[in-house]
C-alpha positions as CSV (number, residue, x, y, z in Angstrom):
1,M,-265.8,-68.9,110.3
2,N,-264.7,-67.1,107.2
3,K,-264.0,-68.9,104.0
4,P,-260.2,-68.9,104.1
5,L,-260.1,-70.2,107.7
6,R,-262.6,-72.9,106.8
7,R,-260.4,-74.1,103.9
8,I,-257.3,-74.2,106.2
9,A,-259.2,-76.2,108.7
10,I,-260.4,-78.7,106.1
11,F,-256.9,-79.0,104.7
12,C,-255.5,-79.6,108.2
13,G,-258.2,-82.2,108.8
14,I,-257.3,-84.0,105.7
15,L,-253.6,-84.0,106.7
16,I,-254.5,-85.4,110.1
17,L,-256.7,-88.1,108.5
18,A,-253.9,-89.0,106.1
19,L,-251.5,-89.4,109.0
20,L,-253.9,-91.6,110.9
21,I,-254.5,-93.8,107.8
22,R,-250.7,-94.0,107.2
23,D,-250.0,-94.8,110.9
24,N,-252.6,-97.6,110.9
25,W,-251.3,-98.9,107.6
26,L,-247.8,-99.2,109.0
27,Q,-248.9,-100.6,112.4
28,Y,-251.4,-103.2,111.2
29,V,-251.2,-103.9,107.4
30,R,-247.4,-103.8,107.0
31,A,-246.4,-104.8,110.6
32,D,-245.3,-108.3,109.8
33,E,-243.4,-107.2,106.7
34,L,-241.5,-104.5,108.6
35,N,-240.9,-106.8,111.6
36,S,-239.2,-109.4,109.4
37,H,-237.5,-106.9,107.0
38,K,-233.8,-107.7,106.6
39,Y,-232.8,-104.0,107.2
40,N,-234.8,-103.7,110.5
41,R,-231.9,-103.9,112.9
42,R,-234.2,-103.9,116.0
43,V,-235.4,-107.3,115.0
44,E,-231.8,-108.6,114.8
45,I,-230.9,-107.0,118.1
46,E,-233.9,-108.7,119.8
47,R,-233.0,-112.0,118.1
48,Y,-229.5,-112.0,119.8
49,A,-230.7,-110.4,123.0
50,H,-231.1,-113.8,124.7
51,E,-229.4,-117.2,124.7
52,R,-230.3,-119.5,121.8
53,G,-231.7,-122.9,122.7
54,D,-229.4,-125.9,122.2
55,I,-229.1,-128.9,119.9
56,I,-228.9,-132.1,121.9
57,V,-227.1,-135.4,121.3
58,D,-227.2,-138.2,123.8
59,G,-228.9,-135.9,126.3
60,K,-226.1,-133.4,126.2
61,A,-225.9,-130.0,124.4
62,I,-223.4,-129.8,121.6
63,T,-224.0,-126.1,121.2
64,G,-224.1,-123.1,123.5
65,S,-224.3,-119.3,123.6
66,V,-221.7,-116.8,124.8
67,E,-221.8,-113.0,125.3
68,T,-220.5,-111.0,122.4
69,E,-217.9,-108.3,122.9
70,D,-218.2,-104.8,121.4
71,S,-221.5,-105.4,119.7
72,D,-225.2,-104.5,120.2
73,F,-225.9,-108.2,119.7
74,T,-225.7,-109.7,123.2
75,Y,-225.2,-113.4,122.5
76,K,-223.6,-115.5,119.7
77,R,-223.6,-119.2,119.0
78,V,-220.7,-121.6,119.9
79,W,-220.2,-125.3,119.4
80,K,-218.6,-127.9,121.8
81,D,-216.8,-129.6,118.9
82,G,-217.6,-127.7,115.7
83,P,-215.9,-129.8,113.1
84,L,-217.5,-133.0,114.4
85,W,-221.0,-131.6,114.4
86,A,-221.1,-129.0,111.6
87,P,-222.5,-131.5,109.1
88,V,-225.4,-132.1,111.4
89,T,-226.1,-128.6,112.8
90,G,-225.0,-126.3,110.1
91,Y,-224.0,-122.8,111.2
92,S,-225.7,-119.8,112.9
93,S,-224.0,-116.5,112.4
94,Q,-224.9,-112.9,113.4
95,A,-223.6,-111.7,110.0
96,F,-224.4,-114.6,107.6
97,G,-227.6,-116.2,108.8
98,S,-227.9,-119.9,109.4
99,S,-228.1,-123.2,107.6
100,Q,-229.3,-126.8,108.1
101,L,-230.8,-127.6,111.5
102,E,-229.8,-124.2,112.9
103,N,-231.9,-122.6,110.1
104,L,-234.8,-125.1,109.9
105,E,-235.3,-125.3,113.6
106,D,-234.7,-121.5,114.1
107,G,-238.2,-120.9,115.5
108,I,-237.7,-123.4,118.4
109,L,-234.1,-122.3,119.1
110,T,-234.9,-118.6,119.2
111,G,-238.2,-119.2,121.2
112,N,-240.3,-117.6,118.4
113,S,-242.0,-120.7,117.2
114,D,-245.8,-121.0,117.5
115,Q,-245.2,-124.2,119.3
116,L,-243.8,-122.1,122.2
117,F,-246.7,-119.6,122.3
118,F,-247.9,-120.8,125.7
119,D,-244.4,-120.6,127.1
120,R,-243.9,-117.1,125.8
121,T,-247.3,-116.0,127.2
122,L,-246.6,-117.5,130.6
123,S,-243.2,-115.7,130.8
124,M,-245.0,-112.4,130.3
125,F,-246.8,-113.0,133.6
126,T,-243.9,-114.6,135.5
127,G,-241.3,-112.1,134.4
128,D,-238.9,-114.8,133.3
129,K,-236.4,-114.0,130.6
130,K,-237.2,-115.2,127.1
131,R,-235.3,-118.4,126.3
132,G,-235.1,-120.6,123.3
133,G,-236.2,-124.2,123.2
134,N,-234.1,-127.3,122.4
135,V,-233.8,-129.6,119.5
136,V,-233.1,-133.2,120.4
137,T,-231.5,-135.2,117.7
138,T,-231.3,-138.9,116.9
139,L,-227.5,-138.8,116.6
140,N,-225.3,-141.3,118.4
141,G,-222.3,-139.5,119.8
142,D,-220.0,-142.5,119.8
143,A,-221.0,-143.5,116.2
144,Q,-220.4,-139.9,115.0
145,K,-217.0,-139.8,116.6
146,A,-216.1,-143.2,115.0
147,A,-217.2,-141.9,111.6
148,F,-215.3,-138.6,111.9
149,E,-212.1,-140.1,113.3
150,G,-212.2,-142.9,110.7
151,L,-212.3,-140.5,107.8
152,G,-209.5,-138.5,109.4
153,K,-207.8,-136.2,106.9
154,K,-209.3,-137.9,103.9
155,K,-212.2,-136.4,102.0
156,G,-215.4,-138.4,102.3
157,A,-218.6,-139.0,104.2
158,V,-220.3,-141.5,106.5
159,V,-224.0,-142.0,107.1
160,A,-225.4,-144.4,109.6
161,L,-229.2,-145.2,110.0
162,D,-231.4,-147.2,112.3
163,P,-233.0,-149.5,109.7
164,K,-236.1,-150.1,111.9
165,T,-237.0,-146.4,112.4
166,G,-235.0,-144.4,109.8
167,A,-233.2,-142.4,112.6
168,I,-229.9,-140.9,111.5
169,L,-227.2,-142.1,113.9
170,A,-224.2,-140.6,112.3
171,L,-223.7,-138.0,109.6
172,A,-220.0,-137.1,109.0
173,S,-218.4,-135.2,106.3
174,T,-214.7,-134.3,105.9
175,P,-212.9,-132.0,105.6
176,S,-215.2,-130.1,108.0
177,Y,-215.1,-126.7,109.6
178,D,-215.9,-125.0,112.9
179,P,-219.0,-122.8,112.7
180,S,-217.9,-120.9,115.8
181,V,-215.2,-119.0,113.8
182,F,-217.8,-116.9,111.9
183,A,-220.7,-116.9,114.4
184,G,-220.2,-113.2,115.2
185,N,-220.4,-110.1,113.0
186,S,-216.8,-108.8,113.2
187,F,-214.4,-108.3,110.3
188,K,-212.5,-111.3,111.5
189,D,-215.6,-113.4,111.3
190,S,-216.0,-112.3,107.7
191,D,-212.4,-113.0,106.8
192,D,-212.6,-116.5,108.4
193,R,-215.7,-117.3,106.4
194,Q,-214.1,-116.2,103.2
195,Q,-211.1,-118.4,103.8
196,L,-213.5,-121.4,104.2
197,L,-215.3,-120.5,101.0
198,K,-212.1,-120.2,99.0
199,D,-210.7,-123.5,100.3
200,K,-210.3,-125.9,97.3
201,D,-211.3,-128.9,99.5
202,K,-214.7,-127.3,100.2
203,P,-215.0,-127.9,104.0
204,M,-218.4,-126.3,104.1
205,L,-219.8,-128.8,101.6
206,N,-221.9,-131.5,103.3
207,R,-220.7,-134.5,101.3
208,A,-223.1,-136.8,103.2
209,L,-226.2,-135.0,101.8
210,R,-225.1,-132.6,99.1
211,E,-222.5,-134.5,97.0
212,T,-223.4,-137.2,94.5
213,Y,-220.9,-139.9,93.5
214,P,-220.9,-142.9,91.2
215,P,-221.8,-145.7,93.6
216,G,-219.6,-148.3,91.9
217,S,-220.1,-151.9,92.9
218,T,-222.1,-151.1,96.0
219,F,-225.0,-150.5,93.5
220,K,-224.9,-154.2,92.6
221,V,-227.1,-155.0,95.6
222,V,-229.8,-152.8,93.9
223,T,-229.4,-154.7,90.6
224,A,-229.6,-158.0,92.5
225,A,-232.8,-156.8,94.2
226,A,-234.2,-155.9,90.7
227,A,-233.4,-159.3,89.4
228,L,-235.2,-161.0,92.2
229,E,-238.1,-158.7,92.3
230,N,-238.7,-159.0,88.5
231,G,-238.4,-162.8,88.6
232,L,-235.3,-162.8,86.3
233,Y,-233.7,-165.1,88.9
234,D,-235.1,-166.8,92.0
235,D,-232.4,-169.0,93.4
236,I,-229.3,-167.0,94.5
237,D,-227.2,-170.2,94.3
238,A,-228.3,-171.2,90.8
239,K,-226.2,-170.4,87.8
240,T,-227.0,-167.2,85.9
241,D,-226.9,-166.8,82.1
242,S,-223.7,-164.7,82.2
243,P,-221.2,-165.5,79.4
244,L,-217.6,-164.5,79.6
245,P,-216.5,-162.5,77.9
246,W,-219.7,-160.4,77.6
247,T,-219.9,-157.5,75.1
248,L,-221.9,-154.4,76.0
249,P,-225.1,-154.2,73.9
250,Q,-224.9,-152.1,70.7
251,S,-221.2,-152.0,71.1
252,T,-217.9,-153.9,70.4
253,V,-216.6,-153.1,73.9
254,Q,-216.2,-156.1,76.3
255,L,-217.1,-155.4,79.9
256,K,-214.2,-156.3,82.1
257,N,-214.0,-157.9,85.6
258,E,-211.3,-157.2,88.1
259,G,-208.6,-159.9,88.1
260,S,-209.1,-163.6,87.4
261,I,-212.3,-164.1,89.3
262,P,-214.9,-166.9,88.6
263,C,-217.6,-164.9,86.9
264,K,-218.8,-167.1,84.0
265,D,-222.4,-168.0,84.7
266,A,-221.8,-167.2,88.4
267,S,-224.7,-167.4,90.8
268,L,-226.0,-164.2,92.3
269,R,-224.3,-165.0,95.6
270,E,-220.9,-165.7,94.0
271,A,-221.3,-162.7,91.6
272,L,-221.8,-160.4,94.6
273,R,-219.1,-162.1,96.6
274,W,-216.5,-161.5,93.8
275,S,-218.2,-158.3,92.4
276,C,-218.6,-159.6,88.9
277,N,-219.2,-156.7,86.5
278,T,-220.3,-159.0,83.7
279,V,-223.1,-160.7,85.7
280,F,-224.7,-157.5,87.0
281,G,-224.1,-155.5,83.8
282,K,-226.0,-158.2,81.8
283,I,-228.8,-158.4,84.5
284,S,-229.3,-154.6,84.1
285,D,-229.5,-155.0,80.3
286,D,-231.8,-158.1,80.5
287,L,-234.2,-156.1,82.7
288,G,-234.0,-152.9,80.7
289,N,-233.8,-149.3,81.7
290,Q,-237.4,-148.8,82.8
291,K,-237.4,-151.7,85.3
292,M,-234.1,-150.6,86.7
293,I,-235.6,-147.1,87.2
294,E,-238.7,-148.5,88.9
295,Q,-236.5,-150.5,91.3
296,T,-234.3,-147.6,92.2
297,D,-237.3,-145.4,92.8
298,K,-238.5,-147.9,95.4
299,F,-235.1,-147.4,97.2
300,G,-235.6,-143.6,97.2
301,F,-233.7,-142.6,94.0
302,N,-234.7,-139.7,91.7
303,K,-236.2,-137.4,94.3
304,E,-234.9,-135.2,97.1
305,V,-234.9,-136.4,100.7
306,F,-235.6,-134.2,103.7
307,T,-234.2,-135.2,107.0
308,P,-235.4,-132.4,107.6
309,V,-232.1,-131.0,106.1
310,R,-232.5,-131.4,102.3
311,A,-230.4,-134.1,100.6
312,D,-229.8,-133.9,96.8
313,A,-231.6,-136.4,94.7
314,S,-229.7,-139.5,93.7
315,I,-230.1,-140.3,90.0
316,Y,-230.6,-143.5,88.1
317,P,-231.0,-142.0,84.6
318,E,-233.1,-142.8,81.6
319,D,-230.4,-144.0,79.2
320,N,-229.6,-146.2,76.2
321,R,-228.8,-149.9,76.5
322,P,-225.0,-149.8,76.9
323,Q,-225.2,-146.9,79.4
324,N,-228.0,-148.7,81.3
325,A,-225.8,-151.8,81.5
326,M,-222.9,-149.7,83.0
327,A,-225.4,-147.9,85.4
328,G,-226.4,-151.4,86.6
329,I,-222.8,-151.8,88.0
330,G,-222.8,-148.3,89.5
331,Q,-221.0,-146.4,86.7
332,A,-222.1,-144.2,83.7
333,S,-224.5,-141.5,84.8
334,N,-225.6,-143.3,88.0
335,R,-225.0,-140.8,90.8
336,T,-225.9,-141.2,94.5
337,T,-225.4,-139.5,97.9
338,P,-224.0,-141.4,100.8
339,L,-227.4,-141.0,102.5
340,Q,-229.0,-142.8,99.6
341,M,-226.7,-145.8,99.8
342,A,-227.2,-146.0,103.6
343,M,-231.0,-146.1,102.8
344,V,-230.4,-149.0,100.4
345,A,-228.5,-151.0,103.1
346,A,-231.1,-150.1,105.7
347,A,-234.0,-151.3,103.5
348,I,-232.4,-154.6,102.9
349,A,-231.5,-155.0,106.6
350,N,-235.1,-154.2,107.5
351,D,-236.5,-157.0,105.4
352,G,-237.4,-154.7,102.5
353,K,-239.1,-151.9,104.4
354,L,-237.5,-148.5,103.7
355,M,-238.1,-146.0,106.6
356,D,-238.0,-142.2,106.1
357,P,-234.7,-140.9,107.4
358,Y,-234.8,-138.2,110.1
359,M,-232.5,-136.6,112.6
360,V,-234.9,-134.6,114.9
361,A,-236.4,-136.8,117.6
362,E,-238.0,-134.1,119.7
363,R,-238.5,-130.4,120.2
364,Q,-238.5,-129.1,123.7
365,A,-239.8,-126.0,125.4
366,P,-237.3,-124.0,127.5
367,N,-238.6,-126.0,130.5
368,L,-237.7,-129.2,128.7
369,D,-241.3,-130.2,128.1
370,P,-241.7,-131.9,124.7
371,V,-243.7,-129.9,122.2
372,Y,-243.1,-132.3,119.3
373,T,-242.1,-135.9,119.1
374,H,-241.3,-137.6,115.8
375,E,-243.1,-140.8,114.8
376,P,-241.1,-143.0,112.3
377,E,-242.8,-143.4,108.9
378,E,-242.4,-146.0,106.2
379,L,-241.2,-144.4,103.0
380,S,-241.7,-147.4,100.7
381,R,-241.5,-151.2,100.3
382,A,-238.2,-151.5,98.4
383,L,-238.5,-155.3,98.0
384,S,-240.3,-158.2,99.5
385,G,-239.2,-159.6,102.8
386,E,-238.3,-162.9,101.1
387,N,-236.1,-161.3,98.5
388,A,-234.6,-158.9,101.1
389,Q,-233.5,-161.9,103.1
390,K,-231.9,-163.4,100.0
391,V,-229.9,-160.3,99.4
392,Q,-228.9,-160.3,103.1
393,Q,-227.5,-163.8,102.6
394,M,-225.5,-162.6,99.6
395,M,-224.2,-159.5,101.5
396,E,-223.2,-161.6,104.5
397,T,-221.2,-163.9,102.2
398,V,-219.3,-160.8,101.0
399,V,-218.2,-160.1,104.6
400,N,-217.7,-163.6,105.7
401,D,-215.7,-164.9,102.7
402,G,-215.5,-162.2,100.0
403,T,-214.2,-158.7,99.4
404,G,-215.6,-157.2,102.7
405,T,-213.9,-159.2,105.4
406,N,-212.4,-156.1,106.9
407,A,-215.9,-155.3,108.2
408,Q,-216.2,-158.4,110.3
409,I,-217.2,-157.9,114.0
410,P,-216.7,-160.9,116.3
411,G,-220.0,-162.3,117.5
412,V,-222.1,-160.1,115.2
413,T,-223.6,-160.9,111.8
414,V,-222.5,-158.3,109.3
415,G,-223.6,-158.0,105.6
416,G,-221.9,-155.6,103.2
417,K,-220.8,-154.7,99.8
418,T,-217.6,-153.1,98.6
419,G,-217.3,-150.6,95.7
420,T,-214.5,-148.9,93.8
421,A,-216.1,-146.2,91.7
422,Q,-214.3,-144.9,88.6
423,H,-214.7,-141.3,87.5
424,G,-213.2,-138.6,85.5
425,L,-212.6,-138.4,81.7
426,N,-211.9,-142.0,80.6
427,N,-211.8,-142.9,84.3
428,S,-208.6,-141.0,84.6
429,E,-209.2,-139.7,88.2
430,K,-208.4,-141.7,91.3
431,P,-211.5,-143.9,92.1
432,Y,-213.8,-143.5,95.1
433,A,-213.8,-146.2,97.7
434,W,-217.2,-147.3,98.9
435,F,-218.7,-149.7,101.5
436,I,-222.3,-150.2,102.5
437,S,-223.2,-152.5,105.4
438,Y,-225.5,-153.5,108.2
439,A,-225.1,-155.3,111.5
440,K,-227.5,-157.8,113.0
441,T,-227.9,-158.8,116.6
442,D,-230.5,-161.0,118.4
443,N,-232.9,-158.0,118.3
444,G,-232.6,-157.4,114.6
445,S,-230.5,-154.8,112.8
446,P,-229.7,-151.7,114.9
447,V,-227.5,-150.0,112.2
448,A,-226.8,-149.7,108.5
449,V,-223.9,-147.7,107.2
450,A,-222.6,-146.1,104.0
451,V,-219.0,-144.9,103.7
452,V,-217.4,-143.1,100.7
453,V,-213.7,-142.1,100.7
454,E,-212.1,-139.7,98.3
455,D,-208.4,-140.3,99.0
456,G,-206.4,-138.2,96.6
457,N,-203.1,-139.1,98.4
458,A,-203.4,-142.9,98.1
459,N,-201.9,-144.9,95.3
460,R,-204.5,-145.8,92.6
461,D,-203.9,-149.5,93.1
462,D,-204.4,-149.2,96.9
463,I,-207.8,-147.7,96.6
464,S,-210.6,-150.2,97.4
465,G,-213.8,-150.2,99.3
466,G,-212.7,-153.2,101.3
467,G,-209.4,-151.6,102.2
468,L,-210.3,-147.9,102.9
469,A,-214.0,-147.8,103.6
470,A,-214.9,-151.1,105.3
471,P,-212.8,-150.5,108.5
472,I,-214.6,-147.2,109.0
473,A,-218.0,-148.8,108.6
474,K,-217.0,-151.6,111.0
475,N,-216.1,-149.1,113.7
476,V,-219.3,-147.1,113.3
477,M,-221.4,-150.3,113.5
478,K,-219.5,-151.4,116.6
479,A,-219.9,-148.0,118.3
480,V,-223.7,-148.3,117.8
481,I,-223.9,-151.9,119.1
482,D,-221.7,-151.1,122.1
483,S,-223.8,-148.0,123.0
484,K,-226.8,-150.3,123.3
485,K,-225.3,-152.7,125.8
């Protein structure tokens, strides 16, 4: 071979070698990156080529899949009652991705999870169509409906927990939205989503998990727990050192009580019954900011909670003495999610043991065989069993003969605490109505509830936790109790 031909042959060989190296680089080194790339439409086409698995409540699917018209995506997601379940499931959209359970459990629902490897391998030999698995939730359908209908057209949220396990029984947020309206990838889907995003009432905001509010007087049960746990008081029926009037520390401002209620040196039981600001503000000051923070940490404050959907951290802040006193009655910079206050009520109902809240009970393969079952876990010991039972007695007095009588259920022991949380510049905005509670039967406590209502249409003087929130909590608790009969 002459020299020019040899050079051409070597050059061609180098080109072929470069092509082989490049081909192997793309097929093996960058395969995963290219498969998951957001601009690889083949991946998205395959993703929507089969029916998505379902999210299950009470043994029934609350989601489904329907064929898409005029699209290379074969199937899209639909919901049986979108506004009712959106705070639980989130959305799944061909154009806008997914959120909450639809996002976190996407591997199971699409059938791509490693937990379904055996099922996928078996289907290769049997020729069965690829199917997604199911996600079985802890939600109670009757309780969810009672929460959603109770809130009605008002802004607000409801969370119900099983105190013994941490299972989430209800998770409602209003106003809500129907995820089905933008589950496709058409121009109409995009327009409908934009309308939701522009809505000033924020229907896509999950108020149960992602909104923090001043907890108002519902927080006084935490302050009472701190007083008992730190030995400031032992007997809930003995007088406290609570002068009236009481002036905030380092200040000339007197802390006020609502109306002419008997708060001077009131016992812990009577102070909670009548919601005495002066008693609990002074307790918070007597204990000091650090001890209050330590107690709130035991209840789950100051860190995010994963259900597995993330809930914002509730904050009991480091603060000066007057602000700490106000935080002790649920005001100042004290901020909490409805989930957090449900956790407080659940820990007290469960004799001081706080369970980790969760909403996924089981993951199922397409043939309904379980591939994962959740085991309840203790999150912390919020307070001793003895002190938890003392707080229970106080909360039961609130419902039996105090501000929470609207939560009474015939034949059932109910404990609760009302709250009316001030907010806005100089407390100029209409307050939030709160109620936290639990119910007890012969088999212990099956449910603890937190309700917050933002009723912008109500008269300011008509807004109270006992009036607006307690009836909702009552109906949710009753729904859970009735479902177990």
